N, CA, C and O atoms as a printed pandas DataFrame, in Angstrom:
     atom_number atom_name residue_name chain_id  residue_number  x_coord  y_coord  z_coord
0              1         N          UNK        A               1    3.992   17.882   -2.567
1              2        CA          UNK        A               1    3.155   16.713   -2.755
2              3         C          UNK        A               1    4.005   15.578   -3.312
3              4         O          UNK        A               1    4.753   15.770   -4.271
4              5         N          UNK        A               2    3.890   14.407   -2.716
5              6        CA          UNK        A               2    4.648   13.243   -3.160
6              7         C          UNK        A               2    4.059   12.678   -4.450
7              8         O          UNK        A               2    2.918   12.961   -4.815
8              9         N          UNK        A               3    4.876   11.871   -5.125
9             10        CA          UNK        A               3    4.382   11.223   -6.341
10            11         C          UNK        A               3    3.203   10.325   -5.984
11            12         O          UNK        A               3    3.229    9.602   -4.988
12            13         N          UNK        A               4    2.196   10.386   -6.797
13            14        CA          UNK        A               4    0.987    9.595   -6.536
14            15         C          UNK        A               4    1.306    8.094   -6.556
15            16         O          UNK        A               4    0.731    7.323   -5.789
16            17         N          UNK        A               5    2.224    7.688   -7.437
17            18        CA          UNK        A               5    2.581    6.269   -7.534
18            19         C          UNK        A               5    3.234    5.774   -6.242
19            20         O          UNK        A               5    2.981    4.647   -5.819
20            21         N          UNK        A               6    4.068    6.600   -5.613
21            22        CA          UNK        A               6    4.725    6.203   -4.367
22            23         C          UNK        A               6    3.697    6.046   -3.251
23            24         O          UNK        A               6    3.777    5.114   -2.452
24            25         N          UNK        A               7    2.744    6.950   -3.202
25            26        CA          UNK        A               7    1.697    6.878   -2.182
26            27         C          UNK        A               7    0.834    5.631   -2.396
27            28         O          UNK        A               7    0.485    4.939   -1.440
28            29         N          UNK        A               8    0.496    5.353   -3.654
29            30        CA          UNK        A               8   -0.331    4.180   -3.964
30            31         C          UNK        A               8    0.409    2.872   -3.670
31            32         O          UNK        A               8   -0.188    1.919   -3.171
32            33         N          UNK        A               9    1.710    2.827   -3.980
33            34        CA          UNK        A               9    2.505    1.637   -3.664
34            35         C          UNK        A               9    2.502    1.383   -2.167
35            36         O          UNK        A               9    2.395    0.239   -1.726
36            37         N          UNK        A              10    2.618    2.444   -1.390
37            38        CA          UNK        A              10    2.617    2.306    0.057
38            39         C          UNK        A              10    1.255    1.809    0.555
39            40         O          UNK        A              10    1.185    0.994    1.475
40            41         N          UNK        A              11    0.187    2.299   -0.050
41            42        CA          UNK        A              11   -1.156    1.838    0.338
42            43         C          UNK        A              11   -1.330    0.355    0.013
43            44         O          UNK        A              11   -1.959   -0.385    0.771
44            45         N          UNK        A              12   -0.768   -0.073   -1.121
45            46        CA          UNK        A              12   -0.828   -1.487   -1.507
46            47         C          UNK        A              12   -0.080   -2.337   -0.489
47            48         O          UNK        A              12   -0.541   -3.413   -0.108
48            49         N          UNK        A              13    1.079   -1.848   -0.051
49            50        CA          UNK        A              13    1.848   -2.557    0.978
50            51         C          UNK        A              13    1.038   -2.680    2.261
51            52         O          UNK        A              13    1.022   -3.740    2.887
52            53         N          UNK        A              14    0.360   -1.595    2.658
53            54        CA          UNK        A              14   -0.442   -1.629    3.885
54            55         C          UNK        A              14   -1.538   -2.681    3.785
55            56         O          UNK        A              14   -1.807   -3.396    4.750
56            57         N          UNK        A              15   -2.175   -2.776    2.610
57            58        CA          UNK        A              15   -3.219   -3.794    2.424
58            59         C          UNK        A              15   -2.641   -5.199    2.515
59            60         O          UNK        A              15   -3.244   -6.081    3.127
60            61         N          UNK        A              16   -1.468   -5.414    1.906
61            62        CA          UNK        A              16   -0.833   -6.733    1.955
62            63         C          UNK        A              16   -0.422   -7.107    3.381
63            64         O          UNK        A              16   -0.569   -8.258    3.792
64            65         N          UNK        A              17    0.085   -6.144    4.120
65            66        CA          UNK        A              17    0.475   -6.403    5.510
66            67         C          UNK        A              17   -0.732   -6.853    6.302
67            68         O          UNK        A              17   -0.659   -7.813    7.070
68            69         N          UNK        A              18   -1.848   -6.157    6.115
69            70        CA          UNK        A              18   -3.077   -6.498    6.834
70            71         C          UNK        A              18   -3.583   -7.891    6.429
71            72         O          UNK        A              18   -4.039   -8.660    7.276
72            73         N          UNK        A              19   -3.500   -8.202    5.149
73            74        CA          UNK        A              19   -4.000   -9.473    4.626
74            75         C          UNK        A              19   -3.204  -10.664    5.161
75            76         O          UNK        A              19   -3.787  -11.684    5.528
76            77         N          UNK        A              20   -1.881  -10.540    5.207
77            78        CA          UNK        A              20   -1.026  -11.661    5.569
78            79         C          UNK        A              20   -0.544  -11.625    7.019
79            80         O          UNK        A              20    0.277  -12.457    7.405
80            81         N          UNK        A              21   -1.027  -10.693    7.824
81            82        CA          UNK        A              21   -0.516  -10.531    9.187
82            83         C          UNK        A              21   -0.671  -11.797   10.027
83            84         O          UNK        A              21    0.275  -12.210   10.697
84            85         N          UNK        A              22   -1.846  -12.416   10.000
85            86        CA          UNK        A              22   -2.069  -13.589   10.854
86            87         C          UNK        A              22   -1.228  -14.773   10.396
87            88         O          UNK        A              22   -0.648  -15.482   11.218
88            89         N          UNK        A              23   -1.161  -14.989    9.086
89            90        CA          UNK        A              23   -0.373  -16.115    8.570
90            91         C          UNK        A              23    1.108  -15.912    8.860
91            92         O          UNK        A              23    1.809  -16.851    9.238
92            93         N          UNK        A              24    1.580  -14.684    8.681
93            94        CA          UNK        A              24    2.983  -14.364    8.930
94            95         C          UNK        A              24    3.322  -14.570   10.410
95            96         O          UNK        A              24    4.371  -15.126   10.734
96            97         N          UNK        A              25    2.442  -14.128   11.301
97            98        CA          UNK        A              25    2.680  -14.287   12.741
98            99         C          UNK        A              25    2.704  -15.761   13.131
99           100         O          UNK        A              25    3.528  -16.186   13.941
100          101         N          UNK        A              26    1.799  -16.529   12.551
101          102        CA          UNK        A              26    1.733  -17.970   12.840
102          103         C          UNK        A              26    3.018  -18.676   12.402
103          104         O          UNK        A              26    3.578  -19.483   13.145
104          105         N          UNK        A              27    3.482  -18.360   11.178
105          106        CA          UNK        A              27    4.704  -18.989   10.660
106          107         C          UNK        A              27    5.935  -18.550   11.451
107          108         O          UNK        A              27    6.835  -19.353   11.699
108          109         N          UNK        A              28    5.975  -17.287   11.844
109          110        CA          UNK        A              28    7.109  -16.808   12.644
110          111         C          UNK        A              28    7.154  -17.518   13.991
111          112         O          UNK        A              28    8.225  -17.895   14.467
112          113         N          UNK        A              29    5.985  -17.696   14.601
113          114        CA          UNK        A              29    5.924  -18.386   15.888
114          115         C          UNK        A              29    6.425  -19.821   15.751
115          116         O          UNK        A              29    7.150  -20.314   16.614
116          117         N          UNK        A              30    6.036  -20.492   14.661
117          118        CA          UNK        A              30    6.499  -21.861   14.406
118          119         C          UNK        A              30    8.016  -21.887   14.203
119          120         O          UNK        A              30    8.708  -22.745   14.752
120          121         N          UNK        A              31    8.519  -20.950   13.418
121          122        CA          UNK        A              31    9.942  -20.930   13.082
122          123         C          UNK        A              31   10.809  -20.635   14.306
123          124         O          UNK        A              31   11.952  -21.088   14.371
124          125         N          UNK        A              32   10.289  -19.892   15.264
125          126        CA          UNK        A              32   11.063  -19.531   16.447
126          127         C          UNK        A              32   10.851  -20.474   17.637
127          128         O          UNK        A              32   11.556  -20.371   18.641
128          129         N          UNK        A              33    9.890  -21.385   17.528
129          130        CA          UNK        A              33    9.585  -22.317   18.611
130          131         C          UNK        A              33   10.640  -23.429   18.630
131          132         O          UNK        A              33   10.668  -24.281   17.742
132          133         N          UNK        A              34   11.501  -23.415   19.643
133          134        CA          UNK        A              34   12.591  -24.385   19.704
134          135         C          UNK        A              34   12.151  -25.752   20.201
135          136         O          UNK        A              34   12.953  -26.686   20.213
136          137         N          UNK        A              35   10.903  -25.891   20.607
137          138        CA          UNK        A              35   10.386  -27.186   21.045
138          139         C          UNK        A              35   10.015  -28.063   19.848
139          140         O          UNK        A              35    9.942  -29.285   19.978
140          141         N          UNK        A              36    9.781  -27.452   18.687
141          142        CA          UNK        A              36    9.451  -28.207   17.477
142          143         C          UNK        A              36   10.717  -28.796   16.851
143          144         O          UNK        A              36   11.817  -28.290   17.072
144          145         N          UNK        A              37   10.559  -29.859   16.074
145          146        CA          UNK        A              37   11.721  -30.422   15.369
146          147         C          UNK        A              37   12.253  -29.426   14.333
147          148         O          UNK        A              37   11.515  -28.581   13.827
148          149         N          UNK        A              38   13.529  -29.542   14.036
149          150        CA          UNK        A              38   14.189  -28.598   13.133
150          151         C          UNK        A              38   13.583  -28.629   11.732
151          152         O          UNK        A              38   13.580  -27.611   11.040
152          153         N          UNK        A              39   13.068  -29.792   11.303
153          154        CA          UNK        A              39   12.462  -29.899    9.968
154          155         C          UNK        A              39   11.215  -29.031    9.856
155          156         O          UNK        A              39   11.009  -28.350    8.852
156          157         N          UNK        A              40   10.381  -29.062   10.904
157          158        CA          UNK        A              40    9.154  -28.248   10.905
158          159         C          UNK        A              40    9.496  -26.761   10.920
159          160         O          UNK        A              40    8.869  -25.960   10.228
160          161         N          UNK        A              41   10.495  -26.409   11.717
161          162        CA          UNK        A              41   10.903  -25.007   11.791
162          163         C          UNK        A              41   11.452  -24.522   10.457
163          164         O          UNK        A              41   11.176  -23.401   10.031
164          165         N          UNK        A              42   12.233  -25.378    9.803
165          166        CA          UNK        A              42   12.789  -25.024    8.502
166          167         C          UNK        A              42   11.683  -24.890    7.456
167          168         O          UNK        A              42   11.721  -23.991    6.615
168          169         N          UNK        A              43   10.698  -25.790    7.513
169          170        CA          UNK        A              43    9.565  -25.724    6.579
170          171         C          UNK        A              43    8.778  -24.427    6.790
171          172         O          UNK        A              43    8.309  -23.822    5.826
172          173         N          UNK        A              44    8.636  -24.005    8.030
173          174        CA          UNK        A              44    7.942  -22.744    8.326
174          175         C          UNK        A              44    8.727  -21.567    7.757
175          176         O          UNK        A              44    8.135  -20.620    7.237
176          177         N          UNK        A              45   10.054  -21.620    7.851
177          178        CA          UNK        A              45   10.896  -20.559    7.269
178          179         C          UNK        A              45   10.727  -20.501    5.754
179          180         O          UNK        A              45   10.657  -19.417    5.174
180          181         N          UNK        A              46   10.661  -21.668    5.115
181          182        CA          UNK        A              46   10.482  -21.705    3.657
182          183         C          UNK        A              46    9.129  -21.133    3.253
183          184         O          UNK        A              46    9.029  -20.400    2.269
184          185         N          UNK        A              47    8.093  -21.466    4.007
185          186        CA          UNK        A              47    6.758  -20.920    3.730
186          187         C          UNK        A              47    6.741  -19.409    3.922
187          188         O          UNK        A              47    6.116  -18.677    3.155
188          189         N          UNK        A              48    7.435  -18.961    4.956
189          190        CA          UNK        A              48    7.529  -17.530    5.237
190          191         C          UNK        A              48    8.228  -16.799    4.097
191          192         O          UNK        A              48    7.857  -15.678    3.749
192          193         N          UNK        A              49    9.231  -17.432    3.525
193          194        CA          UNK        A              49    9.977  -16.833    2.415
194          195         C          UNK        A              49    9.141  -16.774    1.138
195          196         O          UNK        A              49    9.411  -15.954    0.261
196          197         N          UNK        A              50    8.131  -17.634    1.025
197          198        CA          UNK        A              50    7.275  -17.645   -0.163
198          199         C          UNK        A              50    6.200  -16.563   -0.131
199          200         O          UNK        A              50    5.605  -16.248   -1.162
200          201         N          UNK        A              51    5.950  -15.997    1.039
201          202        CA          UNK        A              51    4.967  -14.912    1.125
202          203         C          UNK        A              51    5.506  -13.691    0.380
203          204         O          UNK        A              51    6.720  -13.544    0.238
204          205         N          UNK        A              52    4.622  -12.813   -0.096
205          206        CA          UNK        A              52    5.092  -11.608   -0.792
206          207         C          UNK        A              52    5.959  -10.746    0.121
207          208         O          UNK        A              52    5.671  -10.597    1.308
208          209         N          UNK        A              53    7.019  -10.183   -0.444
209          210        CA          UNK        A              53    7.919   -9.344    0.352
210          211         C          UNK        A              53    7.190   -8.138    0.910
211          212         O          UNK        A              53    7.448   -7.718    2.038
212          213         N          UNK        A              54    6.287   -7.584    0.132
213          214        CA          UNK        A              54    5.582   -6.380    0.574
214          215         C          UNK        A              54    4.555   -6.672    1.668
215          216         O          UNK        A              54    3.890   -5.751    2.142
216          217         N          UNK        A              55    4.414   -7.923    2.072
217          218        CA          UNK        A              55    3.491   -8.226    3.163
218          219         C          UNK        A              55    4.195   -8.117    4.520
219          220         O          UNK        A              55    3.588   -8.377    5.559
220          221         N          UNK        A              56    5.461   -7.735    4.507
221          222        CA          UNK        A              56    6.199   -7.510    5.745
222          223         C          UNK        A              56    5.948   -6.085    6.241
223          224         O          UNK        A              56    5.992   -5.133    5.462
224          225         N          UNK        A              57    5.689   -5.950    7.519
225          226        CA          UNK        A              57    5.333   -4.643    8.086
226          227         C          UNK        A              57    6.470   -3.637    8.002
227          228         O          UNK        A              57    6.227   -2.430    8.013
228          229         N          UNK        A              58    7.712   -4.116    7.918
229          230        CA          UNK        A              58    8.846   -3.187    7.883
230          231         C          UNK        A              58    8.970   -2.479    6.545
231          232         O          UNK        A              58    9.713   -1.504    6.435
232          233         N          UNK        A              59    8.263   -2.946    5.531
233          234        CA          UNK        A              59    8.349   -2.316    4.215
234          235         C          UNK        A              59    7.361   -1.156    4.049
235          236         O          UNK        A              59    7.406   -0.442    3.048
236          237         N          UNK        A              60    6.480   -0.971    5.017
237          238        CA          UNK        A              60    5.526    0.143    4.957
238          239         C          UNK        A              60    6.217    1.402    5.462
239          240         O          UNK        A              60    6.886    1.379    6.495
240          241         N          UNK        A              61    6.055    2.483    4.740
241          242        CA          UNK        A              61    6.688    3.756    5.080
242          243         C          UNK        A              61    5.626    4.679    5.668
243          244         O          UNK        A              61    4.537    4.809    5.108
244          245         N          UNK        A              62    5.937    5.319    6.790
245          246        CA          UNK        A              62    5.014    6.303    7.359
246          247         C          UNK        A              62    4.992    7.524    6.449
247          248         O          UNK        A              62    6.038    8.104    6.161
248          249         N          UNK        A              63    3.813    7.913    6.001
249          250        CA          UNK        A              63    3.672    9.067    5.113
250          251         C          UNK        A              63    2.611   10.013    5.651
251          252         O          UNK        A              63    1.650    9.600    6.299
252          253         N          UNK        A              64    2.811   11.291    5.364
253          254        CA          UNK        A              64    1.860   12.329    5.746
254          255         C          UNK        A              64    0.532   12.058    5.040
255          256         O          UNK        A              64    0.511   11.790    3.839
256          257         N          UNK        A              65   -0.568   12.126    5.778
257          258        CA          UNK        A              65   -1.877   11.888    5.169
258          259         C          UNK        A              65   -2.345   13.070    4.335
259          260         O          UNK        A              65   -3.239   12.927    3.501
260          261         N          UNK        A              66   -1.746   14.240    4.552
261          262        CA          UNK        A              66   -2.140   15.436    3.806
262          263         C          UNK        A              66   -1.375   15.525    2.493
263          264         O          UNK        A              66   -1.971   15.717    1.433
264          265         N          UNK        A              67   -0.043   15.385    2.565
265          266        CA          UNK        A              67    0.797   15.595    1.384
266          267         C          UNK        A              67    1.450   14.338    0.841
267          268         O          UNK        A              67    1.852   14.317   -0.322
268          269         N          UNK        A              68    1.567   13.297    1.639
269          270        CA          UNK        A              68    2.244   12.086    1.206
270          271         C          UNK        A              68    3.740   12.116    1.453
271          272         O          UNK        A              68    4.448   11.183    1.074
272          273         N          UNK        A              69    4.233   13.178    2.084
273          274        CA          UNK        A              69    5.669   13.321    2.346
274          275         C          UNK        A              69    6.145   12.217    3.300
275          276         O          UNK        A              69    5.517   11.976    4.331
276          277         N          UNK        A              70    7.272   11.538    2.951
277          278        CA          UNK        A              70    7.722   10.421    3.780
278          279         C          UNK        A              70    8.636   10.802    4.944
279          280         O          UNK        A              70    8.856    9.983    5.836
280          281         N          UNK        A              71    9.167   12.011    4.957
281          282        CA          UNK        A              71   10.112   12.386    6.008
282          283         C          UNK        A              71    9.505   13.420    6.951
283          284         O          UNK        A              71    8.496   14.054    6.641
284          285         N          UNK        A              72   10.144   13.573    8.109
285          286        CA          UNK        A              72    9.691   14.525    9.135
286          287         C          UNK        A              72    8.219   14.272    9.474
287          288         O          UNK        A              72    7.389   15.179    9.418
288          289         N          UNK        A              73    7.918   13.028    9.824
289          290        CA          UNK        A              73    6.559   12.556   10.062
290          291         C          UNK        A              73    6.294   12.491   11.563
291          292         O          UNK        A              73    7.057   11.875   12.308
292          293         N          UNK        A              74    5.215   13.125   12.002
293          294        CA          UNK        A              74    4.792   13.045   13.400
294          295         C          UNK        A              74    3.756   11.934   13.520
295          296         O          UNK        A              74    2.664   12.033   12.959
296          297         N          UNK        A              75    4.100   10.875   14.254
297          298        CA          UNK        A              75    3.203    9.723   14.363
298          299         C          UNK        A              75    1.872   10.077   15.026
299          300         O          UNK        A              75    0.812    9.608   14.611
300          301         N          UNK        A              76    1.945   10.899   16.044
301          302        CA          UNK        A              76    0.742   11.233   16.805
302          303         C          UNK        A              76   -0.288   11.952   15.928
303          304         O          UNK        A              76   -1.491   11.742   16.081
304          305         N          UNK        A              77    0.183   12.793   15.015
305          306        CA          UNK        A              77   -0.709   13.587   14.168
306          307         C          UNK        A              77   -0.869   13.020   12.763
307          308         O          UNK        A              77   -1.736   13.458   12.006
308          309         N          UNK        A              78   -0.031   12.044   12.415
309          310        CA          UNK        A              78   -0.030   11.422   11.091
310          311         C          UNK        A              78    0.166   12.430    9.969
311          312         O          UNK        A              78   -0.470   12.343    8.919
312          313         N          UNK        A              79    1.062   13.396   10.208
313          314        CA          UNK        A              79    1.370   14.367    9.161
314          315         C          UNK        A              79    2.803   14.854    9.293
315          316         O          UNK        A              79    3.451   14.673   10.324
316          317         N          UNK        A              80    3.276   15.473    8.227
317          318        CA          UNK        A              80    4.652   15.966    8.212
318          319         C          UNK        A              80    4.726   17.331    8.886
319          320         O          UNK        A              80    3.709   17.973    9.147
320          321         N          UNK        A              81    5.952   17.755    9.158
321          322        CA          UNK        A              81    6.161   19.035    9.844
322          323         C          UNK        A              81    5.671   20.200    9.001
323          324         O          UNK        A              81    5.192   21.198    9.541
324          325         N          UNK        A              82    5.785   20.085    7.684
325          326        CA          UNK        A              82    5.388   21.179    6.796
326          327         C          UNK        A              82    3.870   21.344    6.801
327          328         O          UNK        A              82    3.355   22.456    6.918
328          329         N          UNK        A              83    3.157   20.213    6.672
329          330        CA          UNK        A              83    1.700   20.258    6.699
330          331         C          UNK        A              83    1.212   20.739    8.068
331          332         O          UNK        A              83    0.243   21.492    8.165
332          333         N          UNK        A              84    1.896   20.293    9.119
333          334        CA          UNK        A              84    1.530   20.714   10.473
334          335         C          UNK        A              84    1.663   22.227   10.620
335          336         O          UNK        A              84    0.789   22.878   11.193
336          337         N          UNK        A              85    2.745   22.779   10.106
337          338        CA          UNK        A              85    2.975   24.226   10.216
338          339         C          UNK        A              85    1.926   25.011    9.435
339          340         O          UNK        A              85    1.403   26.016    9.918
340          341         N          UNK        A              86    1.623   24.545    8.220
341          342        CA          UNK        A              86    0.633   25.255    7.394
342          343         C          UNK        A              86   -0.751   25.216    8.023
343          344         O          UNK        A              86   -1.424   26.244    8.104
344          345         N          UNK        A              87   -1.184   24.032    8.471
345          346        CA          UNK        A              87   -2.504   23.911    9.084
346          347         C          UNK        A              87   -2.567   24.642   10.420
347          348         O          UNK        A              87   -3.600   25.211   10.775
348          349         N          UNK        A              88   -1.452   24.625   11.165
349          350        CA          UNK        A              88   -1.401   25.343   12.438
350          351         C          UNK        A              88   -1.489   26.842   12.238
351          352         O          UNK        A              88   -2.173   27.533   12.994
352          353         N          UNK        A              89   -0.803   27.350   11.227
353          354        CA          UNK        A              89   -0.846   28.788   10.943
354          355         C          UNK        A              89   -2.234   29.225   10.495
355          356         O          UNK        A              89   -2.664   30.348   10.757
356          357         N          UNK        A              90   -2.929   28.312    9.813
357          358        CA          UNK        A              90   -4.280   28.616    9.356
358          359         C          UNK        A              90   -5.306   28.464   10.478
359          360         O          UNK        A              90   -6.476   28.809   10.309
360          361         N          UNK        A              91   -4.856   27.943   11.628
361          362        CA          UNK        A              91   -5.763   27.775   12.771
362          363         C          UNK        A              91   -6.656   26.563   12.657
363          364         O          UNK        A              91   -7.731   26.538   13.256
364          365         N          UNK        A              92   -6.244   25.550   11.902
365          366        CA          UNK        A              92   -7.077   24.366   11.699
366          367         C          UNK        A              92   -6.765   23.233   12.662
367          368         O          UNK        A              92   -7.459   22.216   12.663
368          369         N          UNK        A              93   -5.722   23.393   13.488
369          370        CA          UNK        A              93   -5.382   22.360   14.469
370          371         C          UNK        A              93   -5.654   22.932   15.859
371          372         O          UNK        A              93   -4.984   23.870   16.291
372          373         N          UNK        A              94   -6.652   22.357   16.566
373          374        CA          UNK        A              94   -7.006   22.894   17.885
374          375         C          UNK        A              94   -5.860   22.776   18.880
375          376         O          UNK        A              94   -5.205   21.737   18.967
376          377         N          UNK        A              95   -5.625   23.840   19.621
377          378        CA          UNK        A              95   -4.612   23.834   20.654
378          379         C          UNK        A              95   -3.209   24.159   20.185
379          380         O          UNK        A              95   -2.298   24.282   21.005
380          381         N          UNK        A              96   -3.017   24.301   18.884
381          382        CA          UNK        A              96   -1.682   24.597   18.363
382          383         C          UNK        A              96   -1.581   26.095   18.076
383          384         O          UNK        A              96   -2.383   26.667   17.338
384          385         N          UNK        A              97   -0.576   26.701   18.679
385          386        CA          UNK        A              97   -0.354   28.131   18.474
386          387         C          UNK        A              97    1.049   28.304   17.911
387          388         O          UNK        A              97    2.023   27.875   18.530
388          389         N          UNK        A              98    1.157   28.918   16.762
389          390        CA          UNK        A              98    2.465   29.168   16.160
390          391         C          UNK        A              98    3.075   30.370   16.853
391          392         O          UNK        A              98    2.508   31.463   16.854
392          393         N          UNK        A              99    4.236   30.149   17.441
393          394        CA          UNK        A              99    4.876   31.251   18.154
394          395         C          UNK        A              99    5.737   32.061   17.194
395          396         O          UNK        A              99    6.273   31.529   16.221
396          397         N          UNK        A             100    5.861   33.338   17.475
397          398        CA          UNK        A             100    6.772   34.175   16.711
398          399         C          UNK        A             100    7.268   35.283   17.629
399          400         O          UNK        A             100    6.525   35.777   18.476
400          401         N          UNK        A             101    8.497   35.660   17.461
401          402        CA          UNK        A             101    9.075   36.693   18.326
402          403         C          UNK        A             101   10.005   37.595   17.582
403          404         O          UNK        A             101   10.573   38.516   18.169
């Protein structure tokens, strides 16, 4: 089980990303639009830099929803390999059969 504080920090980041997504996309579009004057583009970059760092989507870490583990994460199932193996062995994941030989 991951530290509760790390999981909560990640959840806070996810909320910030969701909150600032539209504003961030708008400012990025302005900053990358070469048809605008350089002053406007620079002003958009400055505004973008003033947004909270944790509102950037790249700062969110994929974590297992069962244990909070940050590594060996399966995106399709939203869980780590360890949780997947335990739940699969218990027969709680439909269609998953643990092989042994």
